[in-house]
Backbone as XML, in Angstrom:
<?xml version="1.0"?>
<chain id="A" units="angstrom">
  <residue number="1" name="MET">
    <atom name="N" x="12.844" y="75.403" z="35.298"/>
    <atom name="CA" x="12.448" y="74.100" z="35.789"/>
    <atom name="C" x="13.646" y="73.158" z="35.867"/>
  </residue>
  <residue number="2" name="LYS">
    <atom name="N" x="14.563" y="73.255" z="34.871"/>
    <atom name="CA" x="15.743" y="72.401" z="34.878"/>
    <atom name="C" x="16.622" y="72.699" z="36.082"/>
  </residue>
  <residue number="3" name="LYS">
    <atom name="N" x="16.736" y="73.988" z="36.453"/>
    <atom name="CA" x="17.554" y="74.360" z="37.603"/>
    <atom name="C" x="16.959" y="73.800" z="38.888"/>
  </residue>
  <residue number="4" name="LEU">
    <atom name="N" x="15.643" y="73.817" z="39.005"/>
    <atom name="CA" x="14.975" y="73.285" z="40.184"/>
    <atom name="C" x="15.193" y="71.778" z="40.286"/>
  </residue>
  <residue number="5" name="THR">
    <atom name="N" x="15.051" y="71.084" z="39.174"/>
    <atom name="CA" x="15.263" y="69.639" z="39.150"/>
    <atom name="C" x="16.710" y="69.300" z="39.466"/>
  </residue>
  <residue number="6" name="LEU">
    <atom name="N" x="17.648" y="70.042" z="38.893"/>
    <atom name="CA" x="19.064" y="69.814" z="39.153"/>
    <atom name="C" x="19.392" y="70.096" z="40.614"/>
  </residue>
  <residue number="7" name="GLY">
    <atom name="N" x="18.853" y="71.167" z="41.155"/>
    <atom name="CA" x="19.080" y="71.502" z="42.566"/>
    <atom name="C" x="18.537" y="70.432" z="43.489"/>
  </residue>
  <residue number="8" name="PHE">
    <atom name="N" x="17.354" y="69.937" z="43.184"/>
    <atom name="CA" x="16.756" y="68.868" z="43.976"/>
    <atom name="C" x="17.610" y="67.605" z="43.909"/>
  </residue>
  <residue number="9" name="ALA">
    <atom name="N" x="18.107" y="67.276" z="42.731"/>
    <atom name="CA" x="18.954" y="66.094" z="42.553"/>
    <atom name="C" x="20.238" y="66.222" z="43.360"/>
  </residue>
  <residue number="10" name="VAL">
    <atom name="N" x="20.817" y="67.410" z="43.407"/>
    <atom name="CA" x="22.046" y="67.630" z="44.176"/>
    <atom name="C" x="21.778" y="67.455" z="45.667"/>
  </residue>
  <residue number="11" name="ILE">
    <atom name="N" x="20.670" y="67.994" z="46.148"/>
    <atom name="CA" x="20.330" y="67.869" z="47.568"/>
    <atom name="C" x="20.074" y="66.411" z="47.936"/>
  </residue>
  <residue number="12" name="VAL">
    <atom name="N" x="19.297" y="65.716" z="47.129"/>
    <atom name="CA" x="19.011" y="64.306" z="47.391"/>
    <atom name="C" x="20.294" y="63.489" z="47.342"/>
  </residue>
  <residue number="13" name="GLY">
    <atom name="N" x="21.159" y="63.763" z="46.382"/>
    <atom name="CA" x="22.434" y="63.049" z="46.277"/>
    <atom name="C" x="23.309" y="63.277" z="47.494"/>
  </residue>
  <residue number="14" name="ALA">
    <atom name="N" x="23.332" y="64.489" z="48.007"/>
    <atom name="CA" x="24.140" y="64.789" z="49.193"/>
    <atom name="C" x="23.609" y="64.066" z="50.420"/>
  </residue>
  <residue number="15" name="VAL">
    <atom name="N" x="22.297" y="64.001" z="50.546"/>
    <atom name="CA" x="21.694" y="63.311" z="51.688"/>
    <atom name="C" x="21.965" y="61.815" z="51.600"/>
  </residue>
  <residue number="16" name="LEU">
    <atom name="N" x="21.798" y="61.254" z="50.422"/>
    <atom name="CA" x="21.999" y="59.817" z="50.252"/>
    <atom name="C" x="23.462" y="59.414" z="50.327"/>
  </residue>
  <residue number="17" name="ALA">
    <atom name="N" x="24.365" y="60.338" z="50.090"/>
    <atom name="CA" x="25.787" y="60.017" z="50.115"/>
    <atom name="C" x="26.380" y="60.195" z="51.508"/>
  </residue>
  <residue number="18" name="GLY">
    <atom name="N" x="25.547" y="60.351" z="52.512"/>
    <atom name="CA" x="26.016" y="60.511" z="53.891"/>
    <atom name="C" x="26.727" y="59.256" z="54.373"/>
  </residue>
  <residue number="19" name="PRO">
    <atom name="N" x="27.115" y="59.240" z="55.632"/>
    <atom name="CA" x="27.846" y="58.086" z="56.160"/>
    <atom name="C" x="27.002" y="56.814" z="56.091"/>
  </residue>
  <residue number="20" name="VAL">
    <atom name="N" x="27.656" y="55.738" z="55.717"/>
    <atom name="CA" x="26.989" y="54.458" z="55.577"/>
    <atom name="C" x="27.624" y="53.481" z="56.552"/>
  </residue>
  <residue number="21" name="GLN">
    <atom name="N" x="26.799" y="52.705" z="57.249"/>
    <atom name="CA" x="27.298" y="51.703" z="58.176"/>
    <atom name="C" x="26.861" y="50.334" z="57.692"/>
  </residue>
  <residue number="22" name="SER">
    <atom name="N" x="27.751" y="49.375" z="57.834"/>
    <atom name="CA" x="27.404" y="48.019" z="57.433"/>
    <atom name="C" x="27.014" y="47.211" z="58.663"/>
  </residue>
  <residue number="23" name="ALA">
    <atom name="N" x="26.362" y="46.092" z="58.433"/>
    <atom name="CA" x="25.975" y="45.199" z="59.523"/>
    <atom name="C" x="27.136" y="44.266" z="59.808"/>
  </residue>
  <residue number="24" name="ASP">
    <atom name="N" x="28.038" y="44.694" z="60.656"/>
    <atom name="CA" x="29.206" y="43.892" z="61.001"/>
    <atom name="C" x="28.884" y="43.055" z="62.227"/>
  </residue>
  <residue number="25" name="LEU">
    <atom name="N" x="28.864" y="41.740" z="62.059"/>
    <atom name="CA" x="28.495" y="40.852" z="63.149"/>
    <atom name="C" x="29.571" y="40.732" z="64.212"/>
  </residue>
  <residue number="26" name="SER">
    <atom name="N" x="30.779" y="41.143" z="63.910"/>
    <atom name="CA" x="31.864" y="40.972" z="64.871"/>
    <atom name="C" x="31.878" y="42.051" z="65.935"/>
  </residue>
  <residue number="27" name="THR">
    <atom name="N" x="31.117" y="43.112" z="65.749"/>
    <atom name="CA" x="31.096" y="44.168" z="66.748"/>
    <atom name="C" x="30.108" y="43.816" z="67.842"/>
  </residue>
  <residue number="28" name="GLY">
    <atom name="N" x="30.364" y="44.287" z="69.027"/>
    <atom name="CA" x="29.490" y="44.008" z="70.146"/>
    <atom name="C" x="28.137" y="44.662" z="69.965"/>
  </residue>
  <residue number="29" name="GLY">
    <atom name="N" x="27.126" y="44.072" z="70.559"/>
    <atom name="CA" x="25.808" y="44.645" z="70.510"/>
    <atom name="C" x="25.050" y="44.391" z="69.221"/>
  </residue>
  <residue number="30" name="TYR">
    <atom name="N" x="25.503" y="43.470" z="68.399"/>
    <atom name="CA" x="24.809" y="43.182" z="67.141"/>
    <atom name="C" x="23.401" y="42.679" z="67.400"/>
  </residue>
  <residue number="31" name="CYS">
    <atom name="N" x="23.297" y="41.800" z="68.362"/>
    <atom name="CA" x="22.007" y="41.168" z="68.613"/>
    <atom name="C" x="21.452" y="41.647" z="69.949"/>
  </residue>
  <residue number="32" name="PRO">
    <atom name="N" x="20.508" y="42.556" z="69.913"/>
    <atom name="CA" x="20.001" y="43.116" z="71.165"/>
    <atom name="C" x="19.174" y="42.140" z="71.999"/>
  </residue>
  <residue number="33" name="VAL">
    <atom name="N" x="18.746" y="41.018" z="71.421"/>
    <atom name="CA" x="17.901" y="40.085" z="72.170"/>
    <atom name="C" x="18.658" y="38.879" z="72.705"/>
  </residue>
  <residue number="34" name="ALA">
    <atom name="N" x="19.938" y="38.771" z="72.397"/>
    <atom name="CA" x="20.731" y="37.637" z="72.879"/>
    <atom name="C" x="22.057" y="38.144" z="73.421"/>
  </residue>
  <residue number="35" name="GLN">
    <atom name="N" x="22.565" y="37.434" z="74.380"/>
    <atom name="CA" x="23.890" y="37.757" z="74.893"/>
    <atom name="C" x="24.909" y="37.228" z="73.894"/>
  </residue>
  <residue number="36" name="ASN">
    <atom name="N" x="25.667" y="38.129" z="73.287"/>
    <atom name="CA" x="26.651" y="37.706" z="72.290"/>
    <atom name="C" x="27.685" y="36.770" z="72.900"/>
  </residue>
  <residue number="37" name="ALA">
    <atom name="N" x="28.123" y="35.847" z="72.117"/>
    <atom name="CA" x="29.235" y="34.950" z="72.424"/>
    <atom name="C" x="28.930" y="33.922" z="73.507"/>
  </residue>
  <residue number="38" name="ARG">
    <atom name="N" x="27.661" y="33.666" z="73.808"/>
    <atom name="CA" x="27.373" y="32.588" z="74.751"/>
    <atom name="C" x="27.808" y="31.262" z="74.144"/>
  </residue>
  <residue number="39" name="LEU">
    <atom name="N" x="27.479" y="31.049" z="72.873"/>
    <atom name="CA" x="27.920" y="29.820" z="72.219"/>
    <atom name="C" x="29.434" y="29.774" z="72.104"/>
  </residue>
  <residue number="40" name="LEU">
    <atom name="N" x="30.033" y="30.921" z="71.814"/>
    <atom name="CA" x="31.487" y="30.956" z="71.644"/>
    <atom name="C" x="32.229" y="30.665" z="72.940"/>
  </residue>
  <residue number="41" name="SER">
    <atom name="N" x="31.555" y="30.828" z="74.069"/>
    <atom name="CA" x="32.223" y="30.580" z="75.347"/>
    <atom name="C" x="32.250" y="29.096" z="75.717"/>
  </residue>
  <residue number="42" name="ILE">
    <atom name="N" x="31.539" y="28.263" z="74.975"/>
    <atom name="CA" x="31.550" y="26.819" z="75.233"/>
    <atom name="C" x="32.848" y="26.251" z="74.678"/>
  </residue>
  <residue number="43" name="GLU">
    <atom name="N" x="33.660" y="25.688" z="75.557"/>
    <atom name="CA" x="34.992" y="25.230" z="75.137"/>
    <atom name="C" x="34.976" y="23.879" z="74.434"/>
  </residue>
  <residue number="44" name="SER">
    <atom name="N" x="34.162" y="22.964" z="74.900"/>
    <atom name="CA" x="34.128" y="21.621" z="74.329"/>
    <atom name="C" x="33.375" y="21.627" z="73.002"/>
  </residue>
  <residue number="45" name="ASN">
    <atom name="N" x="34.012" y="21.101" z="71.961"/>
    <atom name="CA" x="33.340" y="21.028" z="70.662"/>
    <atom name="C" x="32.109" y="20.127" z="70.717"/>
  </residue>
  <residue number="46" name="ALA">
    <atom name="N" x="32.167" y="19.071" z="71.533"/>
    <atom name="CA" x="31.016" y="18.174" z="71.655"/>
    <atom name="C" x="29.839" y="18.903" z="72.298"/>
  </residue>
  <residue number="47" name="SER">
    <atom name="N" x="30.104" y="19.667" z="73.345"/>
    <atom name="CA" x="29.040" y="20.434" z="74.008"/>
    <atom name="C" x="28.499" y="21.521" z="73.090"/>
  </residue>
  <residue number="48" name="LEU">
    <atom name="N" x="29.394" y="22.181" z="72.376"/>
    <atom name="CA" x="28.982" y="23.234" z="71.449"/>
    <atom name="C" x="28.113" y="22.654" z="70.339"/>
  </residue>
  <residue number="49" name="THR">
    <atom name="N" x="28.525" y="21.529" z="69.797"/>
    <atom name="CA" x="27.744" y="20.875" z="68.746"/>
    <atom name="C" x="26.359" y="20.501" z="69.262"/>
  </residue>
  <residue number="50" name="GLY">
    <atom name="N" x="26.301" y="19.973" z="70.478"/>
    <atom name="CA" x="25.014" y="19.618" z="71.074"/>
    <atom name="C" x="24.096" y="20.816" z="71.233"/>
  </residue>
  <residue number="51" name="GLU">
    <atom name="N" x="24.645" y="21.942" z="71.650"/>
    <atom name="CA" x="23.847" y="23.158" z="71.825"/>
    <atom name="C" x="23.375" y="23.706" z="70.480"/>
  </residue>
  <residue number="52" name="VAL">
    <atom name="N" x="24.247" y="23.675" z="69.482"/>
    <atom name="CA" x="23.855" y="24.140" z="68.142"/>
    <atom name="C" x="22.747" y="23.249" z="67.582"/>
  </residue>
  <residue number="53" name="ILE">
    <atom name="N" x="22.860" y="21.949" z="67.785"/>
    <atom name="CA" x="21.820" y="21.022" z="67.321"/>
    <atom name="C" x="20.499" y="21.313" z="68.028"/>
  </residue>
  <residue number="54" name="ARG">
    <atom name="N" x="20.555" y="21.594" z="69.335"/>
    <atom name="CA" x="19.336" y="21.906" z="70.085"/>
    <atom name="C" x="18.652" y="23.155" z="69.518"/>
  </residue>
  <residue number="55" name="LEU">
    <atom name="N" x="19.444" y="24.208" z="69.287"/>
    <atom name="CA" x="18.885" y="25.442" z="68.734"/>
    <atom name="C" x="18.315" y="25.207" z="67.335"/>
  </residue>
  <residue number="56" name="MET">
    <atom name="N" x="19.040" y="24.421" z="66.541"/>
    <atom name="CA" x="18.596" y="24.129" z="65.178"/>
    <atom name="C" x="17.299" y="23.319" z="65.194"/>
  </residue>
  <residue number="57" name="ASP">
    <atom name="N" x="17.214" y="22.307" z="66.066"/>
    <atom name="CA" x="16.000" y="21.490" z="66.148"/>
    <atom name="C" x="14.786" y="22.326" z="66.560"/>
  </residue>
  <residue number="58" name="GLU">
    <atom name="N" x="14.985" y="23.246" z="67.510"/>
    <atom name="CA" x="13.883" y="24.121" z="67.923"/>
    <atom name="C" x="13.448" y="25.022" z="66.769"/>
  </residue>
  <residue number="59" name="ALA">
    <atom name="N" x="14.418" y="25.541" z="66.025"/>
    <atom name="CA" x="14.098" y="26.410" z="64.889"/>
    <atom name="C" x="13.365" y="25.634" z="63.797"/>
  </residue>
  <residue number="60" name="VAL">
    <atom name="N" x="13.789" y="24.413" z="63.536"/>
    <atom name="CA" x="13.124" y="23.578" z="62.528"/>
    <atom name="C" x="11.681" y="23.298" z="62.949"/>
  </residue>
  <residue number="61" name="ALA">
    <atom name="N" x="11.479" y="23.004" z="64.235"/>
    <atom name="CA" x="10.126" y="22.719" z="64.727"/>
    <atom name="C" x="9.204" y="23.925" z="64.530"/>
  </residue>
  <residue number="62" name="VAL">
    <atom name="N" x="9.704" y="25.121" z="64.807"/>
    <atom name="CA" x="8.886" y="26.328" z="64.631"/>
    <atom name="C" x="8.661" y="26.605" z="63.146"/>
  </residue>
  <residue number="63" name="ALA">
    <atom name="N" x="9.700" y="26.439" z="62.337"/>
    <atom name="CA" x="9.584" y="26.711" z="60.900"/>
    <atom name="C" x="8.626" y="25.742" z="60.209"/>
  </residue>
  <residue number="64" name="ASP">
    <atom name="N" x="8.463" y="24.544" z="60.777"/>
    <atom name="CA" x="7.567" y="23.545" z="60.188"/>
    <atom name="C" x="6.165" y="23.557" z="60.797"/>
  </residue>
  <residue number="65" name="SER">
    <atom name="N" x="5.947" y="24.377" z="61.808"/>
    <atom name="CA" x="4.675" y="24.387" z="62.523"/>
    <atom name="C" x="3.646" y="25.296" z="61.842"/>
  </residue>
  <residue number="66" name="PRO">
    <atom name="N" x="2.477" y="24.746" z="61.485"/>
    <atom name="CA" x="1.430" y="25.581" z="60.889"/>
    <atom name="C" x="1.016" y="26.744" z="61.806"/>
  </residue>
  <residue number="67" name="GLN">
    <atom name="N" x="1.134" y="26.529" z="63.119"/>
    <atom name="CA" x="0.795" y="27.591" z="64.066"/>
    <atom name="C" x="1.616" y="28.849" z="63.785"/>
  </residue>
  <residue number="68" name="TRP">
    <atom name="N" x="2.907" y="28.670" z="63.489"/>
    <atom name="CA" x="3.779" y="29.821" z="63.271"/>
    <atom name="C" x="3.835" y="30.225" z="61.808"/>
  </residue>
  <residue number="69" name="ILE">
    <atom name="N" x="3.664" y="29.263" z="60.914"/>
    <atom name="CA" x="3.645" y="29.591" z="59.484"/>
    <atom name="C" x="2.472" y="30.522" z="59.183"/>
  </residue>
  <residue number="70" name="ASN">
    <atom name="N" x="1.325" y="30.240" z="59.777"/>
    <atom name="CA" x="0.108" y="31.016" z="59.523"/>
    <atom name="C" x="-0.057" y="32.203" z="60.463"/>
  </residue>
  <residue number="71" name="SER">
    <atom name="N" x="0.865" y="32.363" z="61.365"/>
    <atom name="CA" x="0.791" y="33.473" z="62.319"/>
    <atom name="C" x="1.222" y="34.774" z="61.645"/>
  </residue>
  <residue number="72" name="GLY">
    <atom name="N" x="0.708" y="35.858" z="62.132"/>
    <atom name="CA" x="1.126" y="37.168" z="61.620"/>
    <atom name="C" x="2.403" y="37.659" z="62.278"/>
  </residue>
  <residue number="73" name="ARG">
    <atom name="N" x="2.920" y="36.890" z="63.232"/>
    <atom name="CA" x="4.125" y="37.283" z="63.949"/>
    <atom name="C" x="5.361" y="36.796" z="63.189"/>
  </residue>
  <residue number="74" name="PRO">
    <atom name="N" x="6.486" y="37.477" z="63.336"/>
    <atom name="CA" x="7.690" y="37.109" z="62.576"/>
    <atom name="C" x="8.481" y="35.932" z="63.150"/>
  </residue>
  <residue number="75" name="ALA">
    <atom name="N" x="7.886" y="35.149" z="64.036"/>
    <atom name="CA" x="8.601" y="33.996" z="64.595"/>
    <atom name="C" x="9.014" y="33.024" z="63.490"/>
  </residue>
  <residue number="76" name="PHE">
    <atom name="N" x="8.138" y="32.810" z="62.506"/>
    <atom name="CA" x="8.447" y="31.896" z="61.404"/>
    <atom name="C" x="9.657" y="32.378" z="60.608"/>
  </residue>
  <residue number="77" name="VAL">
    <atom name="N" x="9.726" y="33.671" z="60.346"/>
    <atom name="CA" x="10.848" y="34.229" z="59.578"/>
    <atom name="C" x="12.155" y="34.006" z="60.326"/>
  </residue>
  <residue number="78" name="TRP">
    <atom name="N" x="12.160" y="34.319" z="61.632"/>
    <atom name="CA" x="13.394" y="34.145" z="62.406"/>
    <atom name="C" x="13.726" y="32.675" z="62.608"/>
  </residue>
  <residue number="79" name="ALA">
    <atom name="N" x="12.706" y="31.807" z="62.673"/>
    <atom name="CA" x="12.963" y="30.370" z="62.761"/>
    <atom name="C" x="13.653" y="29.890" z="61.491"/>
  </residue>
  <residue number="80" name="SER">
    <atom name="N" x="13.202" y="30.374" z="60.355"/>
    <atom name="CA" x="13.825" y="29.994" z="59.083"/>
    <atom name="C" x="15.269" y="30.474" z="59.018"/>
  </residue>
  <residue number="81" name="GLU">
    <atom name="N" x="15.516" y="31.695" z="59.476"/>
    <atom name="CA" x="16.882" y="32.227" z="59.491"/>
    <atom name="C" x="17.760" y="31.441" z="60.465"/>
  </residue>
  <residue number="82" name="ALA">
    <atom name="N" x="17.219" y="31.130" z="61.643"/>
    <atom name="CA" x="17.982" y="30.374" z="62.642"/>
    <atom name="C" x="18.295" y="28.973" z="62.131"/>
  </residue>
  <residue number="83" name="LYS">
    <atom name="N" x="17.336" y="28.373" z="61.459"/>
    <atom name="CA" x="17.526" y="27.024" z="60.909"/>
    <atom name="C" x="18.719" y="26.998" z="59.956"/>
  </residue>
  <residue number="84" name="VAL">
    <atom name="N" x="18.805" y="27.977" z="59.094"/>
    <atom name="CA" x="19.904" y="28.047" z="58.126"/>
    <atom name="C" x="21.228" y="28.346" z="58.827"/>
  </residue>
  <residue number="85" name="ALA">
    <atom name="N" x="21.238" y="29.354" z="59.694"/>
    <atom name="CA" x="22.482" y="29.746" z="60.364"/>
    <atom name="C" x="23.005" y="28.630" z="61.260"/>
  </residue>
  <residue number="86" name="CYS">
    <atom name="N" x="22.109" y="27.994" z="62.010"/>
    <atom name="CA" x="22.537" y="26.900" z="62.887"/>
    <atom name="C" x="22.995" y="25.699" z="62.063"/>
  </residue>
  <residue number="87" name="GLY">
    <atom name="N" x="22.332" y="25.454" z="60.944"/>
    <atom name="CA" x="22.750" y="24.359" z="60.066"/>
    <atom name="C" x="24.142" y="24.579" z="59.510"/>
  </residue>
  <residue number="88" name="LYS">
    <atom name="N" x="24.442" y="25.812" z="59.133"/>
    <atom name="CA" x="25.785" y="26.115" z="58.628"/>
    <atom name="C" x="26.815" y="26.020" z="59.748"/>
  </residue>
  <residue number="89" name="ALA">
    <atom name="N" x="26.473" y="26.522" z="60.931"/>
    <atom name="CA" x="27.392" y="26.417" z="62.070"/>
    <atom name="C" x="27.663" y="24.950" z="62.388"/>
  </residue>
  <residue number="90" name="TYR">
    <atom name="N" x="26.617" y="24.133" z="62.343"/>
    <atom name="CA" x="26.764" y="22.698" z="62.592"/>
    <atom name="C" x="27.656" y="22.053" z="61.535"/>
  </residue>
  <residue number="91" name="GLY">
    <atom name="N" x="27.475" y="22.423" z="60.291"/>
    <atom name="CA" x="28.314" y="21.883" z="59.218"/>
    <atom name="C" x="29.783" y="22.196" z="59.436"/>
  </residue>
  <residue number="92" name="TYR">
    <atom name="N" x="30.077" y="23.426" z="59.825"/>
    <atom name="CA" x="31.465" y="23.786" z="60.113"/>
    <atom name="C" x="31.991" y="23.007" z="61.314"/>
  </residue>
  <residue number="93" name="LEU">
    <atom name="N" x="31.153" y="22.804" z="62.327"/>
    <atom name="CA" x="31.598" y="22.063" z="63.510"/>
    <atom name="C" x="31.917" y="20.609" z="63.173"/>
  </residue>
  <residue number="94" name="GLN">
    <atom name="N" x="31.273" y="20.064" z="62.148"/>
    <atom name="CA" x="31.561" y="18.691" z="61.738"/>
    <atom name="C" x="33.004" y="18.530" z="61.274"/>
  </residue>
  <residue number="95" name="SER">
    <atom name="N" x="33.587" y="19.616" z="60.784"/>
    <atom name="CA" x="34.989" y="19.570" z="60.358"/>
    <atom name="C" x="35.907" y="20.228" z="61.393"/>
  </residue>
  <residue number="96" name="GLU">
    <atom name="N" x="35.402" y="20.313" z="62.641"/>
    <atom name="CA" x="36.177" y="20.860" z="63.767"/>
    <atom name="C" x="36.531" y="22.333" z="63.587"/>
  </residue>
  <residue number="97" name="TYR">
    <atom name="N" x="35.732" y="23.077" z="62.834"/>
    <atom name="CA" x="35.976" y="24.507" z="62.643"/>
    <atom name="C" x="34.844" y="25.290" z="63.288"/>
  </residue>
  <residue number="98" name="ARG">
    <atom name="N" x="35.204" y="26.251" z="64.118"/>
    <atom name="CA" x="34.215" y="27.113" z="64.779"/>
    <atom name="C" x="34.066" y="28.397" z="63.971"/>
  </residue>
  <residue number="99" name="ASP">
    <atom name="N" x="33.018" y="28.497" z="63.217"/>
    <atom name="CA" x="32.762" y="29.712" z="62.448"/>
    <atom name="C" x="32.003" y="30.682" z="63.352"/>
  </residue>
  <residue number="100" name="GLU">
    <atom name="N" x="32.714" y="31.686" z="63.854"/>
    <atom name="CA" x="32.138" y="32.613" z="64.827"/>
    <atom name="C" x="30.946" y="33.368" z="64.255"/>
  </residue>
  <residue number="101" name="ASP">
    <atom name="N" x="31.010" y="33.710" z="62.995"/>
    <atom name="CA" x="29.916" y="34.447" z="62.364"/>
    <atom name="C" x="28.623" y="33.635" z="62.403"/>
  </residue>
  <residue number="102" name="TYR">
    <atom name="N" x="28.675" y="32.381" z="61.975"/>
    <atom name="CA" x="27.469" y="31.563" z="61.961"/>
    <atom name="C" x="27.033" y="31.157" z="63.361"/>
  </residue>
  <residue number="103" name="LEU">
    <atom name="N" x="27.963" y="30.984" z="64.283"/>
    <atom name="CA" x="27.578" y="30.691" z="65.664"/>
    <atom name="C" x="26.816" y="31.874" z="66.264"/>
  </residue>
  <residue number="104" name="ASN">
    <atom name="N" x="27.307" y="33.086" z="66.027"/>
    <atom name="CA" x="26.610" y="34.278" z="66.529"/>
    <atom name="C" x="25.254" y="34.451" z="65.856"/>
  </residue>
  <residue number="105" name="LYS">
    <atom name="N" x="25.196" y="34.200" z="64.545"/>
    <atom name="CA" x="23.914" y="34.307" z="63.839"/>
    <atom name="C" x="22.925" y="33.270" z="64.363"/>
  </residue>
  <residue number="106" name="CYS">
    <atom name="N" x="23.392" y="32.054" z="64.565"/>
    <atom name="CA" x="22.536" y="30.987" z="65.079"/>
    <atom name="C" x="21.919" y="31.407" z="66.409"/>
  </residue>
  <residue number="107" name="GLU">
    <atom name="N" x="22.756" y="31.864" z="67.301"/>
    <atom name="CA" x="22.295" y="32.265" z="68.629"/>
    <atom name="C" x="21.351" y="33.470" z="68.555"/>
  </residue>
  <residue number="108" name="CYS">
    <atom name="N" x="21.722" y="34.444" z="67.766"/>
    <atom name="CA" x="20.923" y="35.664" z="67.647"/>
    <atom name="C" x="19.565" y="35.386" z="67.009"/>
  </residue>
  <residue number="109" name="PHE">
    <atom name="N" x="19.557" y="34.691" z="65.893"/>
    <atom name="CA" x="18.308" y="34.445" z="65.183"/>
    <atom name="C" x="17.371" y="33.557" z="66.007"/>
  </residue>
  <residue number="110" name="HIS">
    <atom name="N" x="17.945" y="32.598" z="66.742"/>
    <atom name="CA" x="17.125" y="31.758" z="67.617"/>
    <atom name="C" x="16.494" y="32.615" z="68.714"/>
  </residue>
  <residue number="111" name="ALA">
    <atom name="N" x="17.278" y="33.511" z="69.303"/>
    <atom name="CA" x="16.751" y="34.388" z="70.355"/>
    <atom name="C" x="15.641" y="35.288" z="69.811"/>
  </residue>
  <residue number="112" name="ARG">
    <atom name="N" x="15.809" y="35.771" z="68.596"/>
    <atom name="CA" x="14.759" y="36.600" z="67.991"/>
    <atom name="C" x="13.500" y="35.773" z="67.752"/>
  </residue>
  <residue number="113" name="MET">
    <atom name="N" x="13.672" y="34.544" z="67.309"/>
    <atom name="CA" x="12.532" y="33.653" z="67.102"/>
    <atom name="C" x="11.754" y="33.495" z="68.406"/>
  </residue>
  <residue number="114" name="VAL">
    <atom name="N" x="12.469" y="33.176" z="69.472"/>
    <atom name="CA" x="11.827" y="32.965" z="70.773"/>
    <atom name="C" x="11.145" y="34.246" z="71.246"/>
  </residue>
  <residue number="115" name="ARG">
    <atom name="N" x="11.780" y="35.366" z="71.026"/>
    <atom name="CA" x="11.207" y="36.649" z="71.451"/>
    <atom name="C" x="9.844" y="36.892" z="70.797"/>
  </residue>
  <residue number="116" name="TYR">
    <atom name="N" x="9.711" y="36.531" z="69.531"/>
    <atom name="CA" x="8.449" y="36.766" z="68.837"/>
    <atom name="C" x="7.414" y="35.674" z="69.094"/>
  </residue>
  <residue number="117" name="MET">
    <atom name="N" x="7.812" y="34.609" z="69.743"/>
    <atom name="CA" x="6.865" y="33.539" z="70.046"/>
    <atom name="C" x="6.050" y="33.856" z="71.295"/>
  </residue>
  <residue number="118" name="TYR">
    <atom name="N" x="6.632" y="34.607" z="72.221"/>
    <atom name="CA" x="5.970" y="34.844" z="73.518"/>
    <atom name="C" x="5.742" y="36.294" z="73.782"/>
  </residue>
</chain>
């Protein structure tokens, strides 16, 4: 019985020790529901800030709406994620820093929210 258990443990360990991939946001195709780098292509910081605020306001409205809070659809979850990511991107923009990671997350999570709304 010990040999069987040991053999099973070795097989499971080998399977679990296979190649591991991380969620790297800098690689293309991270967000299948949004075109990557649309926000990053906006050159003016004022225009970029305005767009981030728009996305954040929409996410806040969905996250605060009983219609989506009580819905069985994941729009509320993605609205909450977009709200945080867009808020962080906005905070960085206040100090004239473009955080590409949070800008991409803001755009992606907002697109996922919208996808689950309709």
